[in-house]
N, C-alpha and C positions, 0 to 999 in steps of 0.2 A: 054574668058569663063573660061579657066583653072585658071587664076589669081583670078577671082571672086569666083570660087569654093574654092580655097585655103584660101581666106580671110574669107569666110563663115565658113570653118572648123576651122580656127584659132579663130574666134569669139565664136563659140560654145565651143571649148576647154577651152577658157578663162572663159566663163560663168560657165562651169562645175568645173573648178578649184576653182573659188570663192564660188560656191555652196557647194562643197564637203570639202574644206579645210579652209574656213574662217568663222569667227564669231567675235563678239566684243572682245573676249579674244584671238583670233588667227588671226591677221591681216597679209596680204600679201603685200610686197613691190613690186614695178615694177621689181626690180632685181630678186626677188623670182619667180614672174610670168614668167619672161624671161627664167629662169633656167628650170622651169617646162615645158614650151613650147618646149625648146630644147630637153628635155628628151623624149618628145612625138613626135619628128621628125620635129619640126618647127625650122629650122636653121636660124641664122642671123636675128632674129626679134629684131628691135631696141626698146628701152624703149619709144621713142616718138611714135612709131607705136602702142605699147601696150596702151599708154595713149589715143590715138585716138580711139582704139577699146573699151576702157572703156566708152568713151562718146557715142559711137554708141550703146553699150548695154544699157546705161541709156536712150537713146532716144527710144529704143524699149520697155521700160517699166521695165527693170531690175533695182531694187533699190540697188545701190552700195554706201556705205558710205565711208568716208575717214577721216583720221586724219594725222596731220603733226607732225613729230618728227624731229626737226632741219630742215634739207633740204630733208627729206625722206617722201614720201607719203606712208601711210599704208592704205590698202583697205580691205573691207570686205562686203559681201553681207548681206543685211538686210532681215531676214526671218520672216514670220508671225508665224511660229511654232518653238518654242524653244525645247530643249531636253525634258523637263518635259511634254510638250504638246504631243510630239511624243510618249513618253513612255506610257502615259495614253491611247492614241488612239490604240497603238499596243496591250496593255493588254486587252482593251475592245474587240478588234477583236479576240484575242486568247480565251477569256472567253466565247464568244458567242457559244451557242449550236446549232444554226440554220445554221451556215456556215460550209461547208464541209472543209476537210483538204486542198484540193487544192485551194479553194477560199480564205481560211484563209492565206495561204502562199502568194498568189498573192497580197492580200491587204496589208499585212505586208511589202512585197517587195516594194510596191509603197510608203508606209509611210517612210520606211528606206531611200529611195532615196531622200526624202525631207531634210534630215539632212546631216551634215558633216560626214567625215570618223570617226572622234572621236565620234560623236553621234551614229553612227552605231555600233562601237565597244562597247560603253557603253550599248546600247540596248541589244546586244548579251550577255554581261556579267551580266546584272541585270534582266534577264528574270524571271518573276514570274510564278508560277504554279497555274492553276485553275482546279477545278474538273468539267470540262465541257465536255460533251459527244458530239463529232463532228458527225454531220449527213452527210450522203452521198446523201441526197435528193437534186437534182438539181432544183426541181420545187418549192421549198420553197419561193424563192423571186418572182417568177412569180405569185404564189398564193397571196403573200402579195400585189403585185401591183394591182391585180384584186380586192382584198378586200378593199384596201384603196380608189380605184377609186369608188367602189360601195358605200362606206361609205360617201365619199365626195359628191356624186350625190344623196344620199338618195335612193339608189336602193337595191334590194335583191341580194344575192350571192348564186350560186349553186356550189357544189363541191362533189367529191367522198371522203369518209372518211374511213380510214383503221385503225384497232385496233392494231395489233401486227406487227409493221414494222421491228422489229429486227430479226424475224424468216425468213427462206428461202422462206416461202410462206405467203404473206400478208393476214391477216384475215379481212374480211369486218366487219364493225361495225354493230350494230343491224339494222340500216337503212343506208346503204352505200352511198346513194344519199341524201345529205343534201341541204336544201334551207333555208337560214337564212337571217336576217336583220343585217348587221354588224354595230358595234359601233366604234370599233378601235382595234389596235394591242397593245400588251404589252409583256414584257419579265418577266420570273420568273425562277430563278435558271438556267440561260443560255439558256432557251428555248423560242421560239417565239410563242405567242398565239393570236388567234382571240377571241374577246369578242363580242357576238352577241345574238340577240333575236331569239329563235327557237320556232316557233308557234306550232311545233309538239311535243316538249318536255313536260314532265309532271312536274308541279310545286310541289315540295316535301312538301311545306308548306300548299298549298290549295287543292292539288289533282286535280287541273284544268289544262287543256292544256295551254301551253305557259310559257316559262321561259328563263332567260338569261343563256347562256352556254359558256364555254371556249373550244376552239378547237386548237390543236397543228397544226401549219402550215406544219411541216414536215410529217404529216400524211394525208395531203390533196393532191389530184390530180385533174387535169382538172377543176380548179377554173374558173368560168365564171361570169362576171357581167350580171345580168338580167335587163330588162327594167321595171320589176314590181316594183312599189314603195315600199320602206321599211315600216315595221310595225311602228305604232305610238309609241310603247314602245321604239324602238331604236331611232327614230327621236327626242324624248324628251331628249335624252342624248347628242345630237349633241352640240358641243361647250363646253361641260363640261370637267373637268380634269378627265381623265379616271383613273389615279392613285388614286384619292380620292374616286372614285366609288368602286374600287376594294380593297381599303386599308384594310378593316375589314372583307373581305369575302373570299379571295382566299388562302392565306397562311394557312397551317395546321401544327399541331404537334409542336407548338412553346414552349410548356411547358410540365412539367411532367418528371418522371423518365424514362430514356432510357434503354431498355432491348430488347434482341432478342425475336421476336414473330414468331411463325409458323402459317401460314395461308393456308387454303385449298380453292380452287376456280376452276371454270370451265375454260377450255382452252381459250374461247373467251374473258375472262376478263384479260388475261395476260398483255395486253397493259396498263390497268389501274394500275396494280401493278408496271409496269416499269415506268409509269409516276411519281408515288409518291416516289419510292425507288431506281430508277436508272436502266439504261439499262442492267447492267451486273449482276443483281441478279441471284443467282443459282436456276433455276426452275427445280423441280423434277416431272417426269411423274409418275402418279399413276395408269395409265391404264384407258381405256375408255376416258372420256372427262375431267377427274379431274387432277389437278396439285397441287403442294405444294411448298411453299417457306418459308424460314426463313430470316427475315429482322430486322434491328434495328429500334425500334419505341419508341417515347416518349409517354408514356401511359397517356391519358387524355380523357376528355369527347369529345374533337374534334375527336380523333381517333375512339372512339366508334360510334360517329355520322357518321363518314365516312363509317364505316362498315354497318350501318343501311341502308344507301341509296341503297345498293345492294340487299336488300330484302332477306338476308340469303344466298346469293350465295358466298360471301366471309366470311369465318368463322374462328375464332382463334381456333387452336388445342392445343396451349400451349404457355407459361407456364400456370399452373393451376390457378394462381391468376389473370391472364389476362382473361381467360375463365370465371371465376367467376365474374370478374369486368364487363365484357360484359353482362352477364346474369342479374346482378343487374341493369345495365343501361337500359336494355329492360324492366325489371320489373318496374322500375321507370316510364318509358313511359306509360306502361299499367296501372299503378296505377293512373296516372294523367288523363288518359282517363276515368277511372271509377268514377271520382269525378263529 
């Protein structure tokens, strides 16, 4: 049994050597593997034994290629993921806003383990920086699983929704218990969202109940798939490319001159401001229920339209030209109503 255990350890060590130190540009000879094994405590391992171990690894499914240089065998492990693949995957994980710091580190560690030592060194040396706010919500992925299951089965989804998750005390949304018909999930600026039909939401265009809404997964709690069939509006979008549906409707503030704008708003809308301008915006307490914040904004009709949807609860205080611009925007709307 001891001999079998030692053989298994040697096989695993050989596999790890090939995985961590070899690729088409860095091949290992039997002598090099023998030397590495001796450094790891495996004494008197013959090259013929190593050659047999290589065949055993191949039989177990490990893909090991070799090239012959004169009378020397040069071996390397064939990997599905090259350095560029690993780099892209690591940066995607780092840039995601819906993974916590701990989960990010865990996933990157697993990805790094798939490369050679040189790959790992290069990944550490060429790390990119992303402006992604890492969430500490552990329920995000559980909510995502429930939403995707509901969407796939054509069922409704119920969840608790909270507005200001950055404060020490979570503020309930207007209607903290949401029941929606999910269409699918999408990401925007590092955050993960649910796109769903909400029968209780007000349609801003028609004034009638029922509208598609986007909900951040990291603001959800206790997401549960219901047995109630999803609304027909959501079912009609099943199988469609969600990115095409959202292409022209979700992103805001893509044009116009950027300038600092001061906004006044009630406390319960703090989450909306953080959604659009970042989690670390400096919020000033004005007393009572009011707050103020100054944020960089690209001034455009889209920005003024975003303000309008809050019915006067989020208002610009300055600069003066932005206040005047918003007033003209409102007058333009009223003028069209009078025609």
